[in-house]
TIMI-2910 file (N, C-alpha, C, CB; in pm, 1 decimal, decimal comma, always signed):
<rs>
+----------+----------+----------+----------+----------+----------+----------+----------+----------+----------+----------+----------+------+
!      n_x !      n_y !      n_z !     ca_x !     ca_y !     ca_z !      c_x !      c_y !      c_z !     cb_x !     cb_y !     cb_z ! resn !
+----------+----------+----------+----------+----------+----------+----------+----------+----------+----------+----------+----------+------+
!    +84,1 !   -117,6 !     +0,0 !     +0,0 !     +0,0 !     +0,0 !    +88,9 !   +124,2 !     +0,0 !    -95,8 !     -0,4 !   +121,8 !  Met !
!    +68,3 !   +209,0 !    -95,3 !   +147,6 !   +332,3 !   -105,7 !    +97,0 !   +438,0 !     -9,4 !   +144,4 !   +386,6 !   -248,8 !  Ser !
!   +188,4 !   +521,0 !    +35,5 !   +151,8 !   +633,0 !   +121,4 !    +85,0 !   +741,5 !    +39,0 !   +275,3 !   +688,9 !   +194,2 !  Arg !
!     +2,1 !   +818,8 !   +104,7 !    -64,4 !   +931,3 !    +39,7 !    +39,4 !  +1036,8 !     +3,5 !   -174,6 !   +991,6 !   +131,3 !  Lys !
!    +19,9 !  +1098,1 !   -110,9 !   +115,0 !  +1198,3 !   -159,8 !   +132,3 !  +1312,2 !    -60,6 !    +69,3 !  +1253,5 !   -294,2 !  Ala !
!    +23,2 !  +1360,6 !     -2,7 !    +33,6 !  +1473,6 !    +90,6 !   +117,7 !  +1437,5 !   +212,6 !   -106,0 !  +1519,0 !   +135,2 !  Gln !
!   +106,2 !  +1312,7 !   +260,6 !   +189,6 !  +1267,7 !   +372,7 !   +337,6 !  +1275,1 !   +334,5 !   +151,6 !  +1122,9 !   +414,6 !  Gln !
!   +367,1 !  +1235,0 !   +212,1 !   +505,9 !  +1236,4 !   +163,6 !   +558,3 !  +1379,6 !   +155,9 !   +516,0 !  +1168,3 !    +24,9 !  Ile !
!   +479,0 !  +1470,0 !    +97,2 !   +522,1 !  +1609,4 !    +84,2 !   +541,0 !  +1674,9 !   +221,2 !   +420,0 !  +1689,0 !     +1,6 !  Phe !
!   +449,2 !  +1643,9 !   +314,4 !   +460,9 !  +1698,9 !   +449,4 !   +588,0 !  +1647,7 !   +517,8 !   +336,7 !  +1662,5 !   +533,5 !  Asp !
!   +618,4 !  +1519,6 !   +499,4 !   +738,6 !  +1464,0 !   +560,8 !   +864,4 !  +1525,6 !   +500,5 !   +741,3 !  +1311,8 !   +544,5 !  Glu !
!   +865,4 !  +1545,5 !   +370,0 !   +981,3 !  +1609,1 !   +305,9 !  +1001,9 !  +1748,8 !   +363,4 !   +962,6 !  +1616,2 !   +151,7 !  Ile !
!   +894,4 !  +1825,0 !   +375,7 !   +904,5 !  +1961,4 !   +431,1 !   +960,2 !  +1957,2 !   +573,5 !   +765,7 !  +2031,5 !   +430,1 !  Ala !
!   +912,0 !  +1862,3 !   +655,4 !   +962,6 !  +1849,9 !   +793,3 !  +1110,3 !  +1813,8 !   +794,0 !   +882,4 !  +1743,9 !   +871,3 !  Arg !
!  +1149,7 !  +1719,6 !   +708,5 !  +1290,0 !  +1677,2 !   +704,6 !  +1382,0 !  +1791,2 !   +661,8 !  +1306,7 !  +1558,6 !   +609,6 !  Leu !
!  +1337,5 !  +1868,8 !   +563,2 !  +1417,9 !  +1982,4 !   +517,1 !  +1429,8 !  +2085,9 !   +629,5 !  +1354,9 !  +2046,8 !   +389,5 !  Val !
!  +1319,8 !  +2109,3 !   +701,4 !  +1323,7 !  +2201,5 !   +815,5 !  +1424,4 !  +2157,0 !   +920,3 !  +1185,5 !  +2213,4 !   +878,8 !  Glu !
!  +1442,1 !  +2025,7 !   +933,4 !  +1534,4 !  +1970,5 !  +1033,0 !  +1677,1 !  +1958,8 !   +979,3 !  +1485,7 !  +1833,7 !  +1079,0 !  Gln !
!  +1699,6 !  +2004,5 !   +854,9 !  +1834,5 !  +2008,5 !   +801,6 !  +1867,4 !  +1906,2 !   +694,8 !  +1927,7 !  +1992,4 !   +910,4 !  Gly !
!  +1774,3 !  +1819,2 !   +661,2 !  +1800,6 !  +1722,3 !   +554,5 !  +1801,6 !  +1793,0 !   +419,9 !  +1695,3 !  +1609,0 !   +555,2 !  Ser !
!  +1885,3 !  +1744,7 !   +330,7 !  +1888,6 !  +1801,7 !   +196,2 !  +1872,3 !  +1694,4 !    +88,6 !  +2019,1 !  +1877,2 !   +174,7 !  Ser !
!  +1877,9 !  +1568,5 !   +129,0 !  +1863,1 !  +1458,3 !    +33,9 !  +1738,3 !  +1377,5 !    +67,4 !  +1988,4 !  +1367,2 !    +34,8 !  Glu !
!  +1660,0 !  +1348,8 !    -35,6 !  +1537,1 !  +1271,2 !    -22,0 !  +1554,3 !  +1141,8 !    -99,8 !  +1412,4 !  +1351,4 !    -72,5 !  Ile !
!  +1517,4 !  +1030,4 !    -36,5 !  +1523,6 !   +900,8 !   -104,0 !  +1385,0 !   +838,1 !    -97,6 !  +1631,6 !   +806,7 !    -38,9 !  Val !
!  +1325,4 !   +819,4 !   -213,8 !  +1198,0 !   +749,0 !   -221,8 !  +1229,1 !   +599,8 !   -224,9 !  +1114,5 !   +793,3 !   -348,0 !  Phe !
!  +1173,0 !   +525,0 !   -131,5 !  +1201,7 !   +381,8 !   -125,8 !  +1073,0 !   +300,8 !   -127,5 !  +1283,4 !   +348,3 !     -0,8 !  Ile !
!  +1086,5 !   +178,2 !   -173,7 !   +973,5 !    +86,1 !   -173,8 !  +1011,2 !    -40,6 !   -246,6 !   +850,0 !   +150,2 !   -238,0 !  Gly !
!   +932,1 !   -142,2 !   -226,7 !   +957,8 !   -269,5 !   -293,0 !   +957,9 !   -251,8 !   -444,8 !   +853,0 !   -374,1 !   -251,2 !  Gln !
!   +867,8 !   -170,2 !   -491,9 !   +854,9 !   -139,5 !   -635,0 !   +822,1 !     +9,1 !   -647,0 !   +743,5 !   -228,9 !   -704,4 !  Asn !
!   +912,3 !    +92,6 !   -605,8 !   +884,6 !   +234,9 !   -590,8 !   +836,8 !   +299,4 !   -721,5 !  +1008,8 !   +306,1 !   -541,0 !  Val !
!   +883,6 !   +248,5 !   -834,7 !   +842,2 !   +312,7 !   -960,0 !   +705,0 !   +267,6 !  -1008,4 !   +943,8 !   +285,1 !  -1067,2 !  Asn !
!   +633,7 !   +188,4 !   -929,3 !   +494,5 !   +156,6 !   -962,7 !   +398,8 !   +245,7 !   -883,0 !   +464,7 !     +7,2 !   -934,8 !  Ser !
!   +453,0 !   +346,9 !   -814,5 !   +372,2 !   +436,9 !   -731,0 !   +264,0 !   +504,9 !   -813,6 !   +461,3 !   +542,9 !   -663,6 !  Tyr !
!   +140,9 !   +501,6 !   -762,3 !    +28,1 !   +575,5 !   -820,1 !    -67,4 !   +609,4 !   -707,5 !    -44,3 !   +492,9 !   -932,7 !  Lys !
!    -96,7 !   +735,7 !   -692,0 !   -192,6 !   +782,6 !   -593,2 !   -266,3 !   +902,3 !   -650,8 !   -122,7 !   +819,1 !   -459,3 !  Gln !
!   -394,9 !   +911,0 !   -620,2 !   -472,7 !  +1027,1 !   -661,9 !   -454,1 !  +1135,8 !   -556,8 !   -624,4 !   +991,1 !   -680,5 !  Val !
!   -418,6 !  +1255,1 !   -603,2 !   -395,5 !  +1370,1 !   -516,0 !   -455,7 !  +1492,0 !   -582,9 !   -242,9 !  +1391,1 !   -487,0 !  His !
!   -548,6 !  +1556,3 !   -516,7 !   -616,9 !  +1673,7 !   -572,1 !   -675,4 !  +1644,9 !   -710,2 !   -520,2 !  +1792,0 !   -580,4 !  Asp !
!   -733,9 !  +1526,2 !   -727,1 !   -799,7 !  +1490,0 !   -852,2 !   -705,8 !  +1449,4 !   -964,3 !   -881,9 !  +1602,7 !   -898,1 !  Gly !
!   -579,8 !  +1436,0 !   -934,4 !   -478,9 !  +1401,8 !  -1036,2 !   -404,7 !  +1275,5 !   -991,7 !   -378,0 !  +1520,8 !  -1058,7 !  Arg !
!   -382,2 !  +1183,9 !  -1083,1 !   -305,4 !  +1064,4 !  -1050,7 !   -157,3 !  +1096,7 !  -1057,2 !   -340,3 !   +948,2 !  -1146,5 !  Thr !
!    -91,2 !  +1081,0 !   -943,7 !    +51,7 !  +1108,0 !   -935,7 !   +129,4 !   +977,5 !   -945,9 !    +86,5 !  +1181,9 !   -804,8 !  Leu !
!   +238,6 !   +983,5 !  -1018,5 !   +331,3 !   +871,4 !  -1030,5 !   +462,3 !   +914,0 !   -964,3 !   +353,4 !   +829,7 !  -1181,8 !  Arg !
!   +558,4 !   +822,9 !   -960,5 !   +686,9 !   +855,6 !   -900,0 !   +750,1 !   +977,7 !   -965,4 !   +781,2 !   +737,0 !   -909,6 !  Leu !
!   +739,7 !   +988,5 !  -1096,5 !   +798,1 !  +1104,4 !  -1164,7 !   +737,1 !  +1234,9 !  -1113,8 !   +778,1 !  +1092,8 !  -1316,5 !  Ser !
!   +607,8 !  +1232,6 !  -1081,3 !   +542,8 !  +1352,8 !  -1026,8 !   +593,7 !  +1383,1 !   -886,4 !   +389,6 !  +1335,3 !  -1024,5 !  Asp !
!   +611,0 !  +1278,3 !   -803,8 !   +665,9 !  +1299,9 !   -669,9 !   +803,5 !  +1363,8 !   -677,8 !   +673,5 !  +1167,6 !   -592,6 !  Leu !
!   +884,5 !  +1313,0 !   -768,5 !  +1020,1 !  +1367,4 !   -786,3 !  +1013,5 !  +1513,7 !   -828,6 !  +1098,9 !  +1285,0 !   -891,2 !  Ile !
!   +928,4 !  +1543,6 !   -925,4 !   +916,1 !  +1680,3 !   -974,7 !   +869,1 !  +1775,0 !   -864,9 !   +819,8 !  +1685,3 !  -1092,8 !  Asp !
!   +767,6 !  +1735,2 !   -791,7 !   +714,7 !  +1820,4 !   -684,8 !   +818,0 !  +1836,0 !   -573,5 !   +583,2 !  +1761,6 !   -628,1 !  Ile !
!   +883,1 !  +1727,0 !   -534,9 !   +984,8 !  +1733,8 !   -429,0 !  +1100,2 !  +1825,8 !   -468,8 !  +1038,4 !  +1593,2 !   -397,1 !  Ala !
!  +1133,3 !  +1826,9 !   -597,7 !  +1244,7 !  +1911,3 !   -642,9 !  +1214,2 !  +2059,5 !   -627,5 !  +1278,0 !  +1881,0 !   -788,1 !  Ser !
!  +1086,8 !  +2093,7 !   -615,2 !  +1047,0 !  +2233,4 !   -598,5 !  +1032,4 !  +2274,8 !   -452,8 !   +917,7 !  +2258,1 !   -670,0 !  Asn !
!  +1060,3 !  +2183,1 !   -360,6 !  +1057,0 !  +2216,4 !   -218,9 !  +1192,4 !  +2277,0 !   -183,3 !  +1025,0 !  +2089,9 !   -130,2 !  Ile !
!  +1190,8 !  +2399,6 !   -136,9 !  +1313,6 !  +2472,0 !   -105,2 !  +1397,1 !  +2393,6 !     -4,9 !  +1281,5 !  +2611,8 !    -49,9 !  Asn !
!  +1521,7 !  +2368,8 !    -40,4 !  +1612,4 !  +2297,4 !    +47,4 !  +1642,8 !  +2155,2 !     +1,5 !  +1555,7 !  +2293,9 !   +184,5 !  Gly !
!  +1564,0 !  +2103,4 !    -90,0 !  +1590,7 !  +1969,6 !   -143,3 !  +1700,1 !  +1981,3 !   -249,4 !  +1460,4 !  +1904,6 !   -203,4 !  Val !
!  +1815,8 !  +1925,4 !   -218,0 !  +1930,8 !  +1936,3 !   -308,0 !  +1958,5 !  +1807,8 !   -385,7 !  +2053,6 !  +1974,5 !   -229,2 !  Glu !
!  +1914,8 !  +1694,7 !   -333,0 !  +1942,1 !  +1566,3 !   -399,3 !  +1821,4 !  +1475,5 !   -379,6 !  +2072,7 !  +1498,9 !   -342,9 !  Arg !
!  +1784,8 !  +1404,3 !   -487,0 !  +1673,8 !  +1309,1 !   -482,6 !  +1721,9 !  +1177,9 !   -542,5 !  +1548,0 !  +1363,4 !   -559,2 !  Ile !
!  +1685,9 !  +1070,8 !   -476,1 !  +1715,1 !   +935,6 !   -525,6 !  +1589,9 !   +850,2 !   -507,9 !  +1838,0 !   +871,9 !   -450,1 !  Arg !
!  +1588,5 !   +734,2 !   -572,7 !  +1483,1 !   +636,5 !   -546,3 !  +1539,2 !   +496,0 !   -562,6 !  +1362,0 !   +658,4 !   -640,6 !  Phe !
!  +1482,9 !   +406,3 !   -485,7 !  +1519,1 !   +265,3 !   -490,6 !  +1406,8 !   +185,8 !   -425,9 !  +1655,8 !   +238,6 !   -419,3 !  Thr !
!  +1369,8 !    +79,1 !   -461,1 !  +1415,3 !    -13,1 !   -562,9 !  +1315,0 !     -9,4 !   -677,0 !  +1432,0 !   -157,3 !   -506,2 !  Thr !
!  +1362,9 !     +6,2 !   -794,5 !  +1275,0 !    +11,4 !   -910,2 !  +1270,6 !   -125,4 !   -976,7 !  +1321,8 !   +119,4 !  -1010,2 !  Ser !
!  +1167,3 !   -146,9 !  -1055,1 !  +1152,2 !   -272,6 !  -1127,1 !  +1149,2 !   -241,6 !  -1276,4 !  +1022,8 !   -348,8 !  -1082,4 !  His !
!  +1222,7 !   -318,1 !  -1355,4 !  +1229,1 !   -289,6 !  -1499,8 !  +1091,9 !   -283,7 !  -1568,2 !  +1313,4 !   -394,6 !  -1567,8 !  Pro !
!   +996,4 !   -365,1 !  -1523,2 !   +864,2 !   -364,8 !  -1587,0 !   +787,8 !   -234,7 !  -1563,6 !   +782,0 !   -481,3 !  -1535,9 !  Leu !
!   +822,7 !   -163,9 !  -1458,2 !   +753,2 !    -39,9 !  -1425,0 !   +832,9 !    +85,1 !  -1462,1 !   +721,7 !    -37,5 !  -1277,8 !  Asp !
!   +935,6 !    +69,2 !  -1543,2 !  +1016,0 !   +183,2 !  -1587,1 !   +941,2 !   +250,4 !  -1702,5 !  +1161,7 !   +138,6 !  -1630,8 !  Met !
!   +883,6 !   +364,8 !  -1675,1 !   +799,8 !   +434,4 !  -1772,8 !   +875,0 !   +549,4 !  -1838,1 !   +672,4 !   +486,3 !  -1706,3 !  Thr !
!   +825,0 !   +592,8 !  -1951,4 !   +888,4 !   +703,3 !  -2024,1 !   +895,0 !   +830,0 !  -1939,1 !   +812,4 !   +731,7 !  -2153,9 !  Asp !
!   +787,7 !   +858,9 !  -1863,8 !   +787,9 !   +980,6 !  -1782,0 !   +895,7 !   +974,6 !  -1673,9 !   +650,3 !  +1002,0 !  -1717,6 !  Asp !
!   +921,9 !   +855,7 !  -1621,5 !  +1026,4 !   +842,6 !  -1520,5 !  +1165,2 !   +858,0 !  -1582,5 !  +1015,1 !   +707,5 !  -1449,5 !  Leu !
!  +1182,4 !   +804,9 !  -1700,7 !  +1310,7 !   +821,3 !  -1771,3 !  +1333,7 !   +968,1 !  -1805,4 !  +1313,9 !   +735,1 !  -1900,6 !  Ile !
!  +1229,7 !  +1034,9 !  -1852,9 !  +1241,4 !  +1175,2 !  -1893,9 !  +1270,0 !  +1268,7 !  -1776,9 !  +1114,5 !  +1219,3 !  -1963,4 !  Glu !
!  +1223,6 !  +1234,3 !  -1657,0 !  +1243,5 !  +1323,1 !  -1541,8 !  +1391,8 !  +1337,8 !  -1508,2 !  +1167,1 !  +1269,8 !  -1419,5 !  Ile !
!  +1473,3 !  +1238,4 !  -1547,9 !  +1617,6 !  +1249,2 !  -1525,4 !  +1676,6 !  +1369,1 !  -1599,6 !  +1687,9 !  +1120,3 !  -1569,7 !  Phe !
!  +1616,3 !  +1407,2 !  -1710,4 !  +1666,6 !  +1519,7 !  -1788,0 !  +1614,5 !  +1654,4 !  -1744,1 !  +1633,8 !  +1500,1 !  -1929,4 !  Gly !
!  +1511,5 !  +1655,8 !  -1660,3 !  +1451,1 !  +1784,0 !  -1626,0 !  +1462,6 !  +1822,0 !  -1478,0 !  +1307,5 !  +1781,9 !  -1664,7 !  Ser !
!  +1506,7 !  +1730,9 !  -1393,5 !  +1520,1 !  +1761,1 !  -1250,9 !  +1667,0 !  +1747,9 !  -1211,9 !  +1430,4 !  +1666,2 !  -1164,1 !  Val !
!  +1736,5 !  +1861,4 !  -1198,4 !  +1879,8 !  +1855,4 !  -1168,8 !  +1912,4 !  +1790,7 !  -1034,5 !  +1937,1 !  +1993,5 !  -1171,8 !  Pro !
!  +1819,8 !  +1793,1 !   -939,4 !  +1845,9 !  +1732,4 !   -809,1 !  +1842,1 !  +1579,4 !   -813,6 !  +1744,9 !  +1782,8 !   -708,1 !  Gln !
!  +1785,1 !  +1522,3 !   -917,9 !  +1773,3 !  +1376,7 !   -927,9 !  +1910,0 !  +1317,2 !   -961,1 !  +1668,0 !  +1336,5 !  -1035,7 !  Leu !
!  +1957,6 !  +1230,5 !   -873,5 !  +2089,2 !  +1168,4 !   -892,0 !  +2092,8 !  +1088,6 !  -1021,2 !  +2123,7 !  +1077,5 !   -772,8 !  Ala !
!  +2204,8 !  +1097,0 !  -1089,8 !  +2225,0 !  +1020,2 !  -1212,9 !  +2259,4 !   +876,3 !  -1177,5 !  +2337,0 !  +1083,3 !  -1300,3 !  Asn !
!  +2162,8 !   +808,4 !  -1123,1 !  +2181,8 !   +672,4 !  -1075,6 !  +2049,9 !   +598,8 !  -1089,4 !  +2232,6 !   +669,8 !   -928,5 !  Gln !
!  +2056,5 !   +474,4 !  -1129,3 !  +1935,5 !   +393,4 !  -1141,5 !  +1964,6 !   +256,4 !  -1083,5 !  +1888,2 !   +382,6 !  -1290,1 !  Leu !
!  +1892,3 !   +221,1 !   -979,5 !  +1909,6 !    +91,2 !   -915,8 !  +1807,7 !     -5,8 !   -974,5 !  +1894,1 !   +101,7 !   -761,0 !  His !
!  +1856,4 !   -108,9 !  -1041,9 !  +1769,3 !   -213,2 !  -1094,9 !  +1810,1 !   -346,1 !  -1032,9 !  +1776,6 !   -219,5 !  -1250,7 !  Leu !
!  +1720,7 !   -407,9 !   -958,0 !  +1754,6 !   -536,2 !   -898,9 !  +1754,0 !   -644,1 !  -1006,7 !  +1656,3 !   -571,8 !   -785,3 !  Pro !
!  +1859,1 !   -719,3 !  -1012,1 !  +1865,2 !   -828,6 !  -1110,5 !  +1886,6 !   -959,9 !  -1036,9 !  +1979,2 !   -804,8 !  -1215,1 !  Val !
!  +1832,1 !  -1063,0 !  -1093,3 !  +1845,7 !  -1196,5 !  -1037,4 !  +1962,1 !  -1266,1 !  -1105,3 !  +1715,1 !  -1278,0 !  -1053,9 !  Gln !
!  +1999,2 !  -1376,8 !  -1052,8 !  +2104,9 !  -1457,3 !  -1112,2 !  +2064,9 !  -1502,4 !  -1252,1 !  +2136,6 !  -1578,8 !  -1023,9 !  Ser !
!  +2162,9 !  -1521,4 !  -1336,9 !  +2139,5 !  -1575,3 !  -1470,7 !  +2157,2 !  -1725,4 !  -1475,3 !  +2232,1 !  -1510,4 !  -1570,2 !  Gly !
!  +2171,6 !  -1787,0 !  -1360,7 !  +2192,4 !  -1931,5 !  -1352,5 !  +2063,2 !  -2000,3 !  -1308,8 !  +2307,4 !  -1965,0 !  -1254,3 !  Ser !
!  +2017,2 !  -2094,6 !  -1389,2 !  +1895,9 !  -2168,4 !  -1352,2 !  +1913,0 !  -2241,7 !  -1219,6 !  +1858,8 !  -2268,0 !  -1462,1 !  Asp !
!  +2032,8 !  -2293,2 !  -1192,6 !  +2056,4 !  -2362,8 !  -1065,5 !  +2041,0 !  -2268,5 !   -946,5 !  +2196,2 !  -2425,7 !  -1064,3 !  Asn !
!  +2096,2 !  -2148,2 !   -959,1 !  +2085,0 !  -2050,2 !   -851,0 !  +1940,5 !  -2004,4 !   -836,5 !  +2177,4 !  -1929,2 !   -876,9 !  Val !
!  +1872,3 !  -1979,1 !   -947,0 !  +1731,8 !  -1939,9 !   -940,9 !  +1648,9 !  -2047,2 !   -870,5 !  +1676,8 !  -1914,3 !  -1082,4 !  Leu !
!  +1674,9 !  -2171,1 !   -900,6 !  +1602,5 !  -2280,7 !   -836,2 !  +1631,9 !  -2282,6 !   -686,4 !  +1640,5 !  -2416,3 !   -900,3 !  Lys !
!  +1758,1 !  -2265,3 !   -648,6 !  +1795,1 !  -2261,9 !   -507,5 !  +1730,0 !  -2144,1 !   -435,6 !  +1946,8 !  -2254,8 !   -492,8 !  Ala !
!  +1703,3 !  -2035,8 !   -508,8 !  +1636,4 !  -1918,5 !   -452,2 !  +1484,9 !  -1936,8 !   -450,3 !  +1673,0 !  -1792,8 !   -531,8 !  Met !
!  +1439,7 !  -2052,6 !   -495,5 !  +1297,2 !  -2084,9 !   -502,4 !  +1220,9 !  -1993,7 !   -598,4 !  +1235,7 !  -2075,9 !   -364,4 !  Asn !
!  +1288,8 !  -1950,6 !   -703,4 !  +1223,6 !  -1870,7 !   -807,0 !  +1151,7 !  -1965,0 !   -902,9 !  +1327,0 !  -1781,4 !   -883,2 !  Arg !
!  +1040,9 !  -1919,1 !   -955,3 !   +959,0 !  -2002,2 !  -1042,9 !   +992,1 !  -1983,4 !  -1190,7 !   +813,4 !  -1972,2 !  -1019,8 !  Gln !
!  +1088,7 !  -1898,0 !  -1220,8 !  +1123,4 !  -1872,8 !  -1360,4 !  +1263,9 !  -1924,4 !  -1391,0 !  +1113,6 !  -1722,6 !  -1392,0 !  His !
!  +1288,5 !  -1939,9 !  -1519,1 !  +1420,3 !  -1980,8 !  -1566,8 !  +1483,2 !  -1864,9 !  -1642,4 !  +1410,9 !  -2107,3 !  -1656,9 !  Thr !
!  +1609,0 !  -1877,9 !  -1670,9 !  +1679,0 !  -1776,0 !  -1747,8 !  +1612,5 !  -1758,2 !  -1883,4 !  +1827,2 !  -1812,8 !  -1764,8 !  Arg !
!  +1577,3 !  -1867,4 !  -1948,8 !  +1515,6 !  -1861,9 !  -2081,6 !  +1382,2 !  -1787,6 !  -2076,7 !  +1495,0 !  -2004,0 !  -2137,3 !  Lys !
!  +1301,8 !  -1815,5 !  -1975,3 !  +1173,3 !  -1748,4 !  -1963,5 !  +1193,5 !  -1596,4 !  -1953,2 !  +1095,7 !  -1801,6 !  -1840,8 !  Leu !
!  +1291,6 !  -1554,6 !  -1873,9 !  +1320,8 !  -1413,4 !  -1858,4 !  +1369,4 !  -1353,6 !  -1990,4 !  +1425,1 !  -1392,3 !  -1748,3 !  Tyr !
!  +1457,5 !  -1424,0 !  -2060,1 !  +1511,1 !  -1375,2 !  -2188,2 !  +1400,9 !  -1363,1 !  -2292,3 !  +1621,6 !  -1468,8 !  -2239,8 !  Glu !
!  +1307,2 !  -1458,1 !  -2291,1 !  +1199,0 !  -1457,6 !  -2389,5 !  +1097,4 !  -1347,6 !  -2363,0 !  +1129,3 !  -1591,9 !  -2390,6 !  Asp !
!  +1091,9 !  -1299,5 !  -2238,7 !   +995,1 !  -1198,6 !  -2201,9 !  +1029,0 !  -1068,9 !  -2269,5 !   +989,3 !  -1180,6 !  -2051,3 !  Tyr !
+----------+----------+----------+----------+----------+----------+----------+----------+----------+----------+----------+----------+------+
</rs>
């Protein structure tokens, strides 16, 4: 369950007031974030954009993203928000079927490649 956007913005403002300058959006699949706020559906790219306009926010990061949820708007925000770190964390699994099996994963390397 994602947090409400207003809660996030309020927390960022409080953290900046207390001297923080870096914001890190975190979640199991942070780039799948979607919440309705003031009649508008906000995605992670919107959170980043809005957070970048909060006075005192000097650096923004996010983790952990999932390749399936990497959207064009999220890619484009890297070019328009200077506070967004030039870093992208993508969790990858082993390429070995034996290791995947030991990890109790239900997919094989071939299935992933074919996707």
